[in-house]
PDB file of N, CA, C and O in Angstrom:
ATOM      1  N   UNK A   1       0.825  -1.194   0.000  1.00  0.00           N
ATOM      2  CA  UNK A   1       0.000   0.000   0.000  1.00  0.00           C
ATOM      3  C   UNK A   1       0.870   1.258   0.000  1.00  0.00           C
ATOM      4  O   UNK A   1       0.630   2.175  -0.786  1.00  0.00           O
ATOM      5  N   UNK A   2       1.862   1.307   0.862  1.00  0.00           N
ATOM      6  CA  UNK A   2       2.735   2.474   0.925  1.00  0.00           C
ATOM      7  C   UNK A   2       3.596   2.556  -0.325  1.00  0.00           C
ATOM      8  O   UNK A   2       3.848   3.648  -0.833  1.00  0.00           O
ATOM      9  N   UNK A   3       4.049   1.413  -0.825  1.00  0.00           N
ATOM     10  CA  UNK A   3       4.874   1.412  -2.034  1.00  0.00           C
ATOM     11  C   UNK A   3       4.067   1.926  -3.227  1.00  0.00           C
ATOM     12  O   UNK A   3       4.580   2.698  -4.037  1.00  0.00           O
ATOM     13  N   UNK A   4       2.819   1.505  -3.337  1.00  0.00           N
ATOM     14  CA  UNK A   4       1.956   1.985  -4.417  1.00  0.00           C
ATOM     15  C   UNK A   4       1.736   3.486  -4.351  1.00  0.00           C
ATOM     16  O   UNK A   4       1.723   4.162  -5.380  1.00  0.00           O
ATOM     17  N   UNK A   5       1.565   4.007  -3.150  1.00  0.00           N
ATOM     18  CA  UNK A   5       1.385   5.447  -2.971  1.00  0.00           C
ATOM     19  C   UNK A   5       2.645   6.204  -3.365  1.00  0.00           C
ATOM     20  O   UNK A   5       2.573   7.237  -4.030  1.00  0.00           O
ATOM     21  N   UNK A   6       3.797   5.688  -2.955  1.00  0.00           N
ATOM     22  CA  UNK A   6       5.051   6.343  -3.316  1.00  0.00           C
ATOM     23  C   UNK A   6       5.294   6.314  -4.824  1.00  0.00           C
ATOM     24  O   UNK A   6       5.797   7.283  -5.393  1.00  0.00           O
ATOM     25  N   UNK A   7       4.939   5.211  -5.464  1.00  0.00           N
ATOM     26  CA  UNK A   7       5.080   5.121  -6.916  1.00  0.00           C
ATOM     27  C   UNK A   7       4.152   6.119  -7.602  1.00  0.00           C
ATOM     28  O   UNK A   7       4.543   6.761  -8.577  1.00  0.00           O
ATOM     29  N   UNK A   8       2.928   6.252  -7.100  1.00  0.00           N
ATOM     30  CA  UNK A   8       1.974   7.197  -7.684  1.00  0.00           C
ATOM     31  C   UNK A   8       2.462   8.630  -7.534  1.00  0.00           C
ATOM     32  O   UNK A   8       2.361   9.417  -8.475  1.00  0.00           O
ATOM     33  N   UNK A   9       2.987   8.980  -6.371  1.00  0.00           N
ATOM     34  CA  UNK A   9       3.494  10.335  -6.162  1.00  0.00           C
ATOM     35  C   UNK A   9       4.737  10.596  -7.006  1.00  0.00           C
ATOM     36  O   UNK A   9       4.913  11.697  -7.528  1.00  0.00           O
ATOM     37  N   UNK A  10       5.591   9.596  -7.141  1.00  0.00           N
ATOM     38  CA  UNK A  10       6.784   9.757  -7.978  1.00  0.00           C
ATOM     39  C   UNK A  10       6.387   9.930  -9.442  1.00  0.00           C
ATOM     40  O   UNK A  10       6.973  10.751 -10.147  1.00  0.00           O
ATOM     41  N   UNK A  11       5.407   9.173  -9.901  1.00  0.00           N
ATOM     42  CA  UNK A  11       4.952   9.303 -11.292  1.00  0.00           C
ATOM     43  C   UNK A  11       4.372  10.697 -11.536  1.00  0.00           C
ATOM     44  O   UNK A  11       4.614  11.300 -12.582  1.00  0.00           O
ATOM     45  N   UNK A  12       3.612  11.201 -10.576  1.00  0.00           N
ATOM     46  CA  UNK A  12       3.040  12.545 -10.722  1.00  0.00           C
ATOM     47  C   UNK A  12       4.143  13.602 -10.744  1.00  0.00           C
ATOM     48  O   UNK A  12       4.094  14.533 -11.547  1.00  0.00           O
ATOM     49  N   UNK A  13       5.124  13.463  -9.875  1.00  0.00           N
ATOM     50  CA  UNK A  13       6.233  14.416  -9.844  1.00  0.00           C
ATOM     51  C   UNK A  13       7.069  14.391 -11.104  1.00  0.00           C
ATOM     52  O   UNK A  13       7.438  15.442 -11.629  1.00  0.00           O
ATOM     53  N   UNK A  14       7.371  13.204 -11.592  1.00  0.00           N
ATOM     54  CA  UNK A  14       8.154  13.080 -12.821  1.00  0.00           C
ATOM     55  C   UNK A  14       7.364  13.602 -14.014  1.00  0.00           C
ATOM     56  O   UNK A  14       7.925  14.257 -14.892  1.00  0.00           O
ATOM     57  N   UNK A  15       6.066  13.315 -14.052  1.00  0.00           N
ATOM     58  CA  UNK A  15       5.222  13.831 -15.125  1.00  0.00           C
ATOM     59  C   UNK A  15       5.184  15.350 -15.134  1.00  0.00           C
ATOM     60  O   UNK A  15       5.249  15.974 -16.193  1.00  0.00           O
ATOM     61  N   UNK A  16       5.077  15.944 -13.948  1.00  0.00           N
ATOM     62  CA  UNK A  16       5.074  17.406 -13.835  1.00  0.00           C
ATOM     63  C   UNK A  16       6.392  17.989 -14.324  1.00  0.00           C
ATOM     64  O   UNK A  16       6.409  18.910 -15.140  1.00  0.00           O
ATOM     65  N   UNK A  17       7.477  17.456 -13.829  1.00  0.00           N
ATOM     66  CA  UNK A  17       8.797  17.998 -14.138  1.00  0.00           C
ATOM     67  C   UNK A  17       9.111  17.880 -15.624  1.00  0.00           C
ATOM     68  O   UNK A  17       9.575  18.842 -16.236  1.00  0.00           O
ATOM     69  N   UNK A  18       8.865  16.719 -16.206  1.00  0.00           N
ATOM     70  CA  UNK A  18       9.160  16.508 -17.619  1.00  0.00           C
ATOM     71  C   UNK A  18       8.260  17.361 -18.514  1.00  0.00           C
ATOM     72  O   UNK A  18       8.729  17.920 -19.505  1.00  0.00           O
ATOM     73  N   UNK A  19       6.985  17.466 -18.177  1.00  0.00           N
ATOM     74  CA  UNK A  19       6.064  18.269 -18.988  1.00  0.00           C
ATOM     75  C   UNK A  19       6.428  19.750 -18.927  1.00  0.00           C
ATOM     76  O   UNK A  19       6.338  20.452 -19.934  1.00  0.00           O
ATOM     77  N   UNK A  20       6.835  20.226 -17.759  1.00  0.00           N
ATOM     78  CA  UNK A  20       7.213  21.624 -17.626  1.00  0.00           C
ATOM     79  C   UNK A  20       8.467  21.931 -18.442  1.00  0.00           C
ATOM     80  O   UNK A  20       8.515  22.936 -19.152  1.00  0.00           O
ATOM     81  N   UNK A  21       9.472  21.077 -18.343  1.00  0.00           N
ATOM     82  CA  UNK A  21      10.700  21.278 -19.100  1.00  0.00           C
ATOM     83  C   UNK A  21      10.444  21.201 -20.610  1.00  0.00           C
ATOM     84  O   UNK A  21      10.979  22.004 -21.375  1.00  0.00           O
ATOM     85  N   UNK A  22       9.622  20.231 -21.036  1.00  0.00           N
ATOM     86  CA  UNK A  22       9.320  20.083 -22.456  1.00  0.00           C
ATOM     87  C   UNK A  22       8.573  21.306 -22.972  1.00  0.00           C
ATOM     88  O   UNK A  22       8.857  21.787 -24.069  1.00  0.00           O
ATOM     89  N   UNK A  23       7.633  21.806 -22.199  1.00  0.00           N
ATOM     90  CA  UNK A  23       6.869  22.980 -22.608  1.00  0.00           C
ATOM     91  C   UNK A  23       7.773  24.202 -22.701  1.00  0.00           C
ATOM     92  O   UNK A  23       7.671  24.978 -23.651  1.00  0.00           O
ATOM     93  N   UNK A  24       8.647  24.377 -21.732  1.00  0.00           N
ATOM     94  CA  UNK A  24       9.546  25.528 -21.742  1.00  0.00           C
ATOM     95  C   UNK A  24      10.550  25.472 -22.891  1.00  0.00           C
ATOM     96  O   UNK A  24      10.833  26.493 -23.517  1.00  0.00           O
ATOM     97  N   UNK A  25      11.086  24.289 -23.170  1.00  0.00           N
ATOM     98  CA  UNK A  25      12.166  24.185 -24.146  1.00  0.00           C
ATOM     99  C   UNK A  25      11.685  23.960 -25.574  1.00  0.00           C
ATOM    100  O   UNK A  25      12.204  24.580 -26.502  1.00  0.00           O
ATOM    101  N   UNK A  26      10.715  23.096 -25.762  1.00  0.00           N
ATOM    102  CA  UNK A  26      10.317  22.709 -27.116  1.00  0.00           C
ATOM    103  C   UNK A  26       9.071  23.429 -27.624  1.00  0.00           C
ATOM    104  O   UNK A  26       8.915  23.606 -28.832  1.00  0.00           O
ATOM    105  N   UNK A  27       8.196  23.840 -26.738  1.00  0.00           N
ATOM    106  CA  UNK A  27       6.929  24.432 -27.161  1.00  0.00           C
ATOM    107  C   UNK A  27       6.860  25.935 -26.933  1.00  0.00           C
ATOM    108  O   UNK A  27       5.770  26.507 -26.953  1.00  0.00           O
ATOM    109  N   UNK A  28       7.975  26.572 -26.720  1.00  0.00           N
ATOM    110  CA  UNK A  28       7.944  28.002 -26.397  1.00  0.00           C
ATOM    111  C   UNK A  28       7.470  28.866 -27.552  1.00  0.00           C
ATOM    112  O   UNK A  28       6.987  29.976 -27.324  1.00  0.00           O
ATOM    113  N   UNK A  29       7.596  28.386 -28.799  1.00  0.00           N
ATOM    114  CA  UNK A  29       7.153  29.164 -29.954  1.00  0.00           C
ATOM    115  C   UNK A  29       5.814  28.678 -30.508  1.00  0.00           C
ATOM    116  O   UNK A  29       5.386  29.123 -31.573  1.00  0.00           O
ATOM    117  N   UNK A  30       5.164  27.785 -29.806  1.00  0.00           N
ATOM    118  CA  UNK A  30       3.881  27.235 -30.252  1.00  0.00           C
ATOM    119  C   UNK A  30       2.764  27.983 -29.516  1.00  0.00           C
ATOM    120  O   UNK A  30       2.692  27.945 -28.288  1.00  0.00           O
ATOM    121  N   UNK A  31       1.911  28.650 -30.260  1.00  0.00           N
ATOM    122  CA  UNK A  31       0.853  29.455 -29.652  1.00  0.00           C
ATOM    123  C   UNK A  31      -0.216  28.609 -28.972  1.00  0.00           C
ATOM    124  O   UNK A  31      -0.834  29.062 -28.008  1.00  0.00           O
ATOM    125  N   UNK A  32      -0.443  27.407 -29.447  1.00  0.00           N
ATOM    126  CA  UNK A  32      -1.512  26.563 -28.908  1.00  0.00           C
ATOM    127  C   UNK A  32      -1.267  26.174 -27.455  1.00  0.00           C
ATOM    128  O   UNK A  32      -2.215  25.832 -26.747  1.00  0.00           O
ATOM    129  N   UNK A  33      -0.030  26.217 -27.000  1.00  0.00           N
ATOM    130  CA  UNK A  33       0.260  25.823 -25.621  1.00  0.00           C
ATOM    131  C   UNK A  33      -0.304  26.834 -24.624  1.00  0.00           C
ATOM    132  O   UNK A  33      -0.426  26.530 -23.437  1.00  0.00           O
ATOM    133  N   UNK A  34      -0.645  28.021 -25.091  1.00  0.00           N
ATOM    134  CA  UNK A  34      -1.172  29.059 -24.205  1.00  0.00           C
ATOM    135  C   UNK A  34      -2.688  29.009 -24.066  1.00  0.00           C
ATOM    136  O   UNK A  34      -3.259  29.774 -23.287  1.00  0.00           O
ATOM    137  N   UNK A  35      -3.343  28.133 -24.797  1.00  0.00           N
ATOM    138  CA  UNK A  35      -4.794  27.984 -24.663  1.00  0.00           C
ATOM    139  C   UNK A  35      -5.115  27.274 -23.352  1.00  0.00           C
ATOM    140  O   UNK A  35      -4.313  26.495 -22.837  1.00  0.00           O
ATOM    141  N   UNK A  36      -6.298  27.558 -22.825  1.00  0.00           N
ATOM    142  CA  UNK A  36      -6.706  26.947 -21.559  1.00  0.00           C
ATOM    143  C   UNK A  36      -6.912  25.438 -21.684  1.00  0.00           C
ATOM    144  O   UNK A  36      -6.817  24.717 -20.691  1.00  0.00           O
ATOM    145  N   UNK A  37      -7.188  24.963 -22.884  1.00  0.00           N
ATOM    146  CA  UNK A  37      -7.447  23.540 -23.070  1.00  0.00           C
ATOM    147  C   UNK A  37      -6.174  22.713 -23.214  1.00  0.00           C
ATOM    148  O   UNK A  37      -6.238  21.489 -23.101  1.00  0.00           O
ATOM    149  N   UNK A  38      -5.034  23.325 -23.457  1.00  0.00           N
ATOM    150  CA  UNK A  38      -3.796  22.579 -23.689  1.00  0.00           C
ATOM    151  C   UNK A  38      -3.399  21.694 -22.505  1.00  0.00           C
ATOM    152  O   UNK A  38      -3.090  20.522 -22.719  1.00  0.00           O
ATOM    153  N   UNK A  39      -3.393  22.199 -21.266  1.00  0.00           N
ATOM    154  CA  UNK A  39      -3.040  21.318 -20.152  1.00  0.00           C
ATOM    155  C   UNK A  39      -4.046  20.179 -19.959  1.00  0.00           C
ATOM    156  O   UNK A  39      -3.667  19.063 -19.605  1.00  0.00           O
ATOM    157  N   UNK A  40      -5.311  20.464 -20.191  1.00  0.00           N
ATOM    158  CA  UNK A  40      -6.327  19.424 -20.031  1.00  0.00           C
ATOM    159  C   UNK A  40      -6.155  18.316 -21.065  1.00  0.00           C
ATOM    160  O   UNK A  40      -6.257  17.133 -20.741  1.00  0.00           O
ATOM    161  N   UNK A  41      -5.896  18.706 -22.302  1.00  0.00           N
ATOM    162  CA  UNK A  41      -5.710  17.714 -23.359  1.00  0.00           C
ATOM    163  C   UNK A  41      -4.458  16.881 -23.089  1.00  0.00           C
ATOM    164  O   UNK A  41      -4.486  15.657 -23.223  1.00  0.00           O
ATOM    165  N   UNK A  42      -3.363  17.535 -22.712  1.00  0.00           N
ATOM    166  CA  UNK A  42      -2.123  16.806 -22.427  1.00  0.00           C
ATOM    167  C   UNK A  42      -2.299  15.862 -21.240  1.00  0.00           C
ATOM    168  O   UNK A  42      -1.864  14.711 -21.292  1.00  0.00           O
ATOM    169  N   UNK A  43      -2.926  16.337 -20.184  1.00  0.00           N
ATOM    170  CA  UNK A  43      -3.142  15.496 -19.002  1.00  0.00           C
ATOM    171  C   UNK A  43      -4.011  14.292 -19.299  1.00  0.00           C
ATOM    172  O   UNK A  43      -3.713  13.182 -18.859  1.00  0.00           O
ATOM    173  N   UNK A  44      -5.080  14.505 -20.042  1.00  0.00           N
ATOM    174  CA  UNK A  44      -5.971  13.401 -20.402  1.00  0.00           C
ATOM    175  C   UNK A  44      -5.265  12.393 -21.303  1.00  0.00           C
ATOM    176  O   UNK A  44      -5.417  11.184 -21.128  1.00  0.00           O
ATOM    177  N   UNK A  45      -4.496  12.891 -22.262  1.00  0.00           N
ATOM    178  CA  UNK A  45      -3.787  11.998 -23.180  1.00  0.00           C
ATOM    179  C   UNK A  45      -2.783  11.126 -22.430  1.00  0.00           C
ATOM    180  O   UNK A  45      -2.697   9.924 -22.683  1.00  0.00           O
ATOM    181  N   UNK A  46      -2.039  11.711 -21.526  1.00  0.00           N
ATOM    182  CA  UNK A  46      -1.036  10.926 -20.811  1.00  0.00           C
ATOM    183  C   UNK A  46      -1.662  10.018 -19.758  1.00  0.00           C
ATOM    184  O   UNK A  46      -1.112   8.958 -19.456  1.00  0.00           O
ATOM    185  N   UNK A  47      -2.784  10.407 -19.203  1.00  0.00           N
ATOM    186  CA  UNK A  47      -3.483   9.501 -18.292  1.00  0.00           C
ATOM    187  C   UNK A  47      -3.992   8.277 -19.052  1.00  0.00           C
ATOM    188  O   UNK A  47      -3.922   7.155 -18.550  1.00  0.00           O
ATOM    189  N   UNK A  48      -4.500   8.497 -20.255  1.00  0.00           N
ATOM    190  CA  UNK A  48      -4.960   7.375 -21.075  1.00  0.00           C
ATOM    191  C   UNK A  48      -3.803   6.499 -21.536  1.00  0.00           C
ATOM    192  O   UNK A  48      -3.961   5.284 -21.657  1.00  0.00           O
ATOM    193  N   UNK A  49      -2.642   7.096 -21.797  1.00  0.00           N
ATOM    194  CA  UNK A  49      -1.474   6.300 -22.162  1.00  0.00           C
ATOM    195  C   UNK A  49      -0.947   5.483 -20.982  1.00  0.00           C
ATOM    196  O   UNK A  49      -0.425   4.385 -21.173  1.00  0.00           O
ATOM    197  N   UNK A  50      -1.080   6.006 -19.780  1.00  0.00           N
ATOM    198  CA  UNK A  50      -0.596   5.295 -18.592  1.00  0.00           C
ATOM    199  C   UNK A  50      -1.584   4.235 -18.123  1.00  0.00           C
ATOM    200  O   UNK A  50      -1.208   3.341 -17.365  1.00  0.00           O
ATOM    201  N   UNK A  51      -2.823   4.315 -18.552  1.00  0.00           N
ATOM    202  CA  UNK A  51      -3.866   3.380 -18.086  1.00  0.00           C
ATOM    203  C   UNK A  51      -3.505   1.913 -18.325  1.00  0.00           C
ATOM    204  O   UNK A  51      -3.660   1.109 -17.405  1.00  0.00           O
ATOM    205  N   UNK A  52      -3.026   1.517 -19.531  1.00  0.00           N
ATOM    206  CA  UNK A  52      -2.676   0.098 -19.729  1.00  0.00           C
ATOM    207  C   UNK A  52      -1.549  -0.390 -18.822  1.00  0.00           C
ATOM    208  O   UNK A  52      -1.488  -1.573 -18.488  1.00  0.00           O
ATOM    209  N   UNK A  53      -0.667   0.510 -18.427  1.00  0.00           N
ATOM    210  CA  UNK A  53       0.423   0.118 -17.531  1.00  0.00           C
ATOM    211  C   UNK A  53      -0.129  -0.305 -16.174  1.00  0.00           C
ATOM    212  O   UNK A  53       0.432  -1.182 -15.518  1.00  0.00           O
ATOM    213  N   UNK A  54      -1.211   0.309 -15.760  1.00  0.00           N
ATOM    214  CA  UNK A  54      -1.793  -0.052 -14.463  1.00  0.00           C
ATOM    215  C   UNK A  54      -2.386  -1.456 -14.498  1.00  0.00           C
ATOM    216  O   UNK A  54      -2.520  -2.091 -13.452  1.00  0.00           O
ATOM    217  N   UNK A  55      -2.741  -1.947 -15.669  1.00  0.00           N
ATOM    218  CA  UNK A  55      -3.234  -3.321 -15.772  1.00  0.00           C
ATOM    219  C   UNK A  55      -2.092  -4.317 -15.633  1.00  0.00           C
ATOM    220  O   UNK A  55      -2.281  -5.420 -15.121  1.00  0.00           O
ATOM    221  N   UNK A  56      -0.906  -3.925 -16.091  1.00  0.00           N
ATOM    222  CA  UNK A  56       0.227  -4.841 -16.092  1.00  0.00           C
ATOM    223  C   UNK A  56       0.944  -4.928 -14.748  1.00  0.00           C
ATOM    224  O   UNK A  56       1.458  -5.987 -14.387  1.00  0.00           O
ATOM    225  N   UNK A  57       0.980  -3.841 -14.018  1.00  0.00           N
ATOM    226  CA  UNK A  57       1.701  -3.815 -12.745  1.00  0.00           C
ATOM    227  C   UNK A  57       0.731  -3.947 -11.578  1.00  0.00           C
ATOM    228  O   UNK A  57      -0.187  -3.138 -11.446  1.00  0.00           O
ATOM    229  N   UNK A  58       0.917  -4.945 -10.738  1.00  0.00           N
ATOM    230  CA  UNK A  58      -0.040  -5.159  -9.655  1.00  0.00           C
ATOM    231  C   UNK A  58       0.054  -4.130  -8.521  1.00  0.00           C
ATOM    232  O   UNK A  58      -0.902  -3.962  -7.764  1.00  0.00           O
ATOM    233  N   UNK A  59       1.185  -3.448  -8.399  1.00  0.00           N
ATOM    234  CA  UNK A  59       1.366  -2.513  -7.280  1.00  0.00           C
ATOM    235  C   UNK A  59       0.607  -1.214  -7.502  1.00  0.00           C
ATOM    236  O   UNK A  59       0.083  -0.625  -6.556  1.00  0.00           O
ATOM    237  N   UNK A  60       0.548  -0.769  -8.752  1.00  0.00           N
ATOM    238  CA  UNK A  60      -0.092   0.509  -9.054  1.00  0.00           C
ATOM    239  C   UNK A  60      -1.523   0.280  -9.512  1.00  0.00           C
ATOM    240  O   UNK A  60      -1.872  -0.790 -10.011  1.00  0.00           O
ATOM    241  N   UNK A  61      -2.336   1.299  -9.334  1.00  0.00           N
ATOM    242  CA  UNK A  61      -3.732   1.202  -9.737  1.00  0.00           C
ATOM    243  C   UNK A  61      -4.115   2.338 -10.662  1.00  0.00           C
ATOM    244  O   UNK A  61      -3.264   3.059 -11.183  1.00  0.00           O
ATOM    245  N   UNK A  62      -5.396   2.479 -10.850  1.00  0.00           N
ATOM    246  CA  UNK A  62      -5.916   3.516 -11.739  1.00  0.00           C
ATOM    247  C   UNK A  62      -5.596   4.917 -11.213  1.00  0.00           C
ATOM    248  O   UNK A  62      -5.451   5.857 -11.994  1.00  0.00           O
ATOM    249  N   UNK A  63      -5.489   5.050  -9.911  1.00  0.00           N
ATOM    250  CA  UNK A  63      -5.149   6.346  -9.321  1.00  0.00           C
ATOM    251  C   UNK A  63      -3.782   6.842  -9.758  1.00  0.00           C
ATOM    252  O   UNK A  63      -3.558   8.048  -9.871  1.00  0.00           O
ATOM    253  N   UNK A  64      -2.875   5.918 -10.003  1.00  0.00           N
ATOM    254  CA  UNK A  64      -1.551   6.295 -10.472  1.00  0.00           C
ATOM    255  C   UNK A  64      -1.635   6.951 -11.845  1.00  0.00           C
ATOM    256  O   UNK A  64      -0.977   7.962 -12.091  1.00  0.00           O
ATOM    257  N   UNK A  65      -2.433   6.386 -12.733  1.00  0.00           N
ATOM    258  CA  UNK A  65      -2.596   6.973 -14.069  1.00  0.00           C
ATOM    259  C   UNK A  65      -3.248   8.349 -13.975  1.00  0.00           C
ATOM    260  O   UNK A  65      -2.873   9.269 -14.703  1.00  0.00           O
ATOM    261  N   UNK A  66      -4.215   8.486 -13.087  1.00  0.00           N
ATOM    262  CA  UNK A  66      -4.896   9.772 -12.915  1.00  0.00           C
ATOM    263  C   UNK A  66      -3.931  10.816 -12.346  1.00  0.00           C
ATOM    264  O   UNK A  66      -3.908  11.956 -12.809  1.00  0.00           O
ATOM    265  N   UNK A  67      -3.135  10.431 -11.344  1.00  0.00           N
ATOM    266  CA  UNK A  67      -2.163  11.363 -10.778  1.00  0.00           C
ATOM    267  C   UNK A  67      -1.080  11.735 -11.794  1.00  0.00           C
ATOM    268  O   UNK A  67      -0.636  12.883 -11.845  1.00  0.00           O
ATOM    269  N   UNK A  68      -0.664  10.771 -12.589  1.00  0.00           N
ATOM    270  CA  UNK A  68       0.322  11.055 -13.628  1.00  0.00           C
ATOM    271  C   UNK A  68      -0.236  12.060 -14.632  1.00  0.00           C
ATOM    272  O   UNK A  68       0.449  13.013 -15.002  1.00  0.00           O
ATOM    273  N   UNK A  69      -1.463  11.851 -15.069  1.00  0.00           N
ATOM    274  CA  UNK A  69      -2.097  12.793 -15.991  1.00  0.00           C
ATOM    275  C   UNK A  69      -2.259  14.170 -15.375  1.00  0.00           C
ATOM    276  O   UNK A  69      -2.065  15.180 -16.051  1.00  0.00           O
ATOM    277  N   UNK A  70      -2.611  14.219 -14.102  1.00  0.00           N
ATOM    278  CA  UNK A  70      -2.720  15.503 -13.415  1.00  0.00           C
ATOM    279  C   UNK A  70      -1.382  16.209 -13.297  1.00  0.00           C
ATOM    280  O   UNK A  70      -1.301  17.429 -13.437  1.00  0.00           O
ATOM    281  N   UNK A  71      -0.336  15.441 -13.039  1.00  0.00           N
ATOM    282  CA  UNK A  71       1.006  16.023 -12.971  1.00  0.00           C
ATOM    283  C   UNK A  71       1.437  16.599 -14.306  1.00  0.00           C
ATOM    284  O   UNK A  71       2.032  17.675 -14.362  1.00  0.00           O
ATOM    285  N   UNK A  72       1.140  15.887 -15.377  1.00  0.00           N
ATOM    286  CA  UNK A  72       1.473  16.387 -16.714  1.00  0.00           C
ATOM    287  C   UNK A  72       0.683  17.659 -17.009  1.00  0.00           C
ATOM    288  O   UNK A  72       1.236  18.625 -17.534  1.00  0.00           O
ATOM    289  N   UNK A  73      -0.595  17.664 -16.677  1.00  0.00           N
ATOM    290  CA  UNK A  73      -1.425  18.850 -16.922  1.00  0.00           C
ATOM    291  C   UNK A  73      -0.891  20.059 -16.153  1.00  0.00           C
ATOM    292  O   UNK A  73      -0.804  21.155 -16.705  1.00  0.00           O
ATOM    293  N   UNK A  74      -0.539  19.866 -14.903  1.00  0.00           N
ATOM    294  CA  UNK A  74       0.002  20.979 -14.119  1.00  0.00           C
ATOM    295  C   UNK A  74       1.366  21.418 -14.637  1.00  0.00           C
ATOM    296  O   UNK A  74       1.695  22.603 -14.584  1.00  0.00           O
ATOM    297  N   UNK A  75       2.165  20.474 -15.137  1.00  0.00           N
ATOM    298  CA  UNK A  75       3.463  20.822 -15.704  1.00  0.00           C
ATOM    299  C   UNK A  75       3.334  21.645 -16.973  1.00  0.00           C
ATOM    300  O   UNK A  75       4.083  22.602 -17.172  1.00  0.00           O
ATOM    301  N   UNK A  76       2.395  21.283 -17.827  1.00  0.00           N
ATOM    302  CA  UNK A  76       2.162  22.060 -19.053  1.00  0.00           C
ATOM    303  C   UNK A  76       1.681  23.465 -18.695  1.00  0.00           C
ATOM    304  O   UNK A  76       2.124  24.447 -19.291  1.00  0.00           O
ATOM    305  N   UNK A  77       0.785  23.558 -17.731  1.00  0.00           N
ATOM    306  CA  UNK A  77       0.285  24.876 -17.320  1.00  0.00           C
ATOM    307  C   UNK A  77       1.407  25.729 -16.733  1.00  0.00           C
ATOM    308  O   UNK A  77       1.497  26.921 -17.024  1.00  0.00           O
ATOM    309  N   UNK A  78       2.255  25.129 -15.917  1.00  0.00           N
ATOM    310  CA  UNK A  78       3.362  25.882 -15.310  1.00  0.00           C
ATOM    311  C   UNK A  78       4.383  26.303 -16.371  1.00  0.00           C
ATOM    312  O   UNK A  78       4.896  27.421 -16.329  1.00  0.00           O
ATOM    313  N   UNK A  79       4.676  25.415 -17.317  1.00  0.00           N
ATOM    314  CA  UNK A  79       5.612  25.763 -18.386  1.00  0.00           C
ATOM    315  C   UNK A  79       5.094  26.895 -19.252  1.00  0.00           C
ATOM    316  O   UNK A  79       5.849  27.792 -19.626  1.00  0.00           O
ATOM    317  N   UNK A  80       3.808  26.856 -19.572  1.00  0.00           N
ATOM    318  CA  UNK A  80       3.219  27.930 -20.373  1.00  0.00           C
ATOM    319  C   UNK A  80       3.232  29.250 -19.600  1.00  0.00           C
ATOM    320  O   UNK A  80       3.463  30.310 -20.183  1.00  0.00           O
ATOM    321  N   UNK A  81       2.989  29.187 -18.305  1.00  0.00           N
ATOM    322  CA  UNK A  81       3.027  30.391 -17.476  1.00  0.00           C
ATOM    323  C   UNK A  81       4.442  30.972 -17.439  1.00  0.00           C
ATOM    324  O   UNK A  81       4.611  32.190 -17.493  1.00  0.00           O
ATOM    325  N   UNK A  82       5.450  30.116 -17.350  1.00  0.00           N
ATOM    326  CA  UNK A  82       6.838  30.596 -17.370  1.00  0.00           C
ATOM    327  C   UNK A  82       7.176  31.262 -18.697  1.00  0.00           C
ATOM    328  O   UNK A  82       7.875  32.274 -18.729  1.00  0.00           O
ATOM    329  N   UNK A  83       6.680  30.694 -19.788  1.00  0.00           N
ATOM    330  CA  UNK A  83       6.920  31.292 -21.112  1.00  0.00           C
ATOM    331  C   UNK A  83       6.270  32.668 -21.182  1.00  0.00           C
ATOM    332  O   UNK A  83       6.877  33.620 -21.670  1.00  0.00           O
ATOM    333  N   UNK A  84       5.035  32.773 -20.695  1.00  0.00           N
ATOM    334  CA  UNK A  84       4.342  34.073 -20.731  1.00  0.00           C
ATOM    335  C   UNK A  84       5.071  35.104 -19.887  1.00  0.00           C
ATOM    336  O   UNK A  84       5.093  36.280 -20.249  1.00  0.00           O
ATOM    337  N   UNK A  85       5.657  34.704 -18.791  1.00  0.00           N
ATOM    338  CA  UNK A  85       6.423  35.650 -17.967  1.00  0.00           C
ATOM    339  C   UNK A  85       7.648  36.164 -18.714  1.00  0.00           C
ATOM    340  O   UNK A  85       7.970  37.350 -18.641  1.00  0.00           O
ATOM    341  N   UNK A  86       8.333  35.275 -19.432  1.00  0.00           N
ATOM    342  CA  UNK A  86       9.495  35.687 -20.203  1.00  0.00           C
ATOM    343  C   UNK A  86       9.105  36.603 -21.349  1.00  0.00           C
ATOM    344  O   UNK A  86       9.804  37.577 -21.630  1.00  0.00           O
ATOM    345  N   UNK A  87       8.001  36.302 -22.012  1.00  0.00           N
ATOM    346  CA  UNK A  87       7.537  37.117 -23.133  1.00  0.00           C
ATOM    347  C   UNK A  87       7.080  38.479 -22.619  1.00  0.00           C
ATOM    348  O   UNK A  87       7.244  39.482 -23.314  1.00  0.00           O
ATOM    349  N   UNK A  88       6.514  38.532 -21.426  1.00  0.00           N
ATOM    350  CA  UNK A  88       6.049  39.791 -20.850  1.00  0.00           C
ATOM    351  C   UNK A  88       7.172  40.793 -20.656  1.00  0.00           C
ATOM    352  O   UNK A  88       6.939  42.002 -20.631  1.00  0.00           O
ATOM    353  N   UNK A  89       8.393  40.287 -20.519  1.00  0.00           N
ATOM    354  CA  UNK A  89       9.541  41.177 -20.341  1.00  0.00           C
ATOM    355  C   UNK A  89       9.994  41.769 -21.671  1.00  0.00           C
ATOM    356  O   UNK A  89      10.839  42.664 -21.696  1.00  0.00           O
ATOM    357  N   UNK A  90       9.440  41.276 -22.776  1.00  0.00           N
ATOM    358  CA  UNK A  90       9.776  41.822 -24.079  1.00  0.00           C
ATOM    359  C   UNK A  90      10.784  40.985 -24.848  1.00  0.00           C
ATOM    360  O   UNK A  90      11.001  41.218 -26.037  1.00  0.00           O
ATOM    361  N   UNK A  91      11.407  40.007 -24.183  1.00  0.00           N
ATOM    362  CA  UNK A  91      12.369  39.137 -24.860  1.00  0.00           C
ATOM    363  C   UNK A  91      12.070  37.684 -24.499  1.00  0.00           C
ATOM    364  O   UNK A  91      11.422  37.380 -23.497  1.00  0.00           O
ATOM    365  N   UNK A  92      12.560  36.824 -25.340  1.00  0.00           N
ATOM    366  CA  UNK A  92      12.383  35.384 -25.054  1.00  0.00           C
ATOM    367  C   UNK A  92      13.687  34.803 -24.630  1.00  0.00           C
ATOM    368  O   UNK A  92      13.767  33.609 -24.342  1.00  0.00           O
TER     369      UNK A  92
END
């Protein structure tokens, strides 16, 4: 039970960190990342991609996929916010 919780929290943290870095570095010139729906779409897509993994591993459950998707969504939102802050200064 504790191991499953730690795995779920680690997956959410890694999803957040990777999504934020990817958004900042690779998507900084993409206008669509600034839409309100972008984090929701990314989070849902990655939660659906993680769903089959929860069937294969007995320690993790559906909550892990949901937390991973939420972490990705928050990472995309944070990365887009960081980009907007840099653009607000007049330079990228």
